[in-house]
C-alpha positions, 0 to 999 in steps of 0.5 A, a space after each residue: 096492663 091487664 090488656 097487655 097481660 091478656 094479649 102477651 101472657 108475660 111471666 111478669 110486667 112492671 110499671 115504674 119510673 126511671 127515677 124509682 129504678 135508679 133509687 133501688 140498690 143493686 138494680 140487677 136487670 134479672 130481678 123483678 122490682 115492684 113499681 106502681 103496677 106489677 103483673 105476675 103470671 099465675 104459674 109464679 104462685 099465689 099472691 099473698 095479702 099485701 098491706 093497704 092501700 095495695 089492691 090485688 086483681 085477677 087478670 082472667 085465668 092468667 095471673 095477678 095485677 098488683 096496684 100499689 096505690 090508686 094515686 100516681 106513684 111518685 118516687 119523691 114520696 117516701 111513703 110510696 117508696 117504703 110501700 114498694 119495698 114492703 111489697 117487694 119483701 113480702 113477694 120475695 118471701 113467698 118466692 114470687 120474684 125469683 128469676 126463671 131459668 131459661 131452658 135451652 
């Protein structure tokens, strides 16, 4: 993920299973839904402290990589799904998940 963020400089990137994606309510493709790994460009804002075991890592001067858990994220583990929702709520409160309008 770090290599992709460095090379392509995306606004955001998410790694999640299709099983986890299907579990989410209103999985609107315009929304950013946190998965196992989340990259957010620095222009979105500063990532706040997040609950353990989440780790936050800088990706050069480009943005932030958020890793929900060092173990493999599994949608069948309720604690993983609960953690992802807690992180989503926190990032959303900070305005980091809002969709960006495309300028024409």
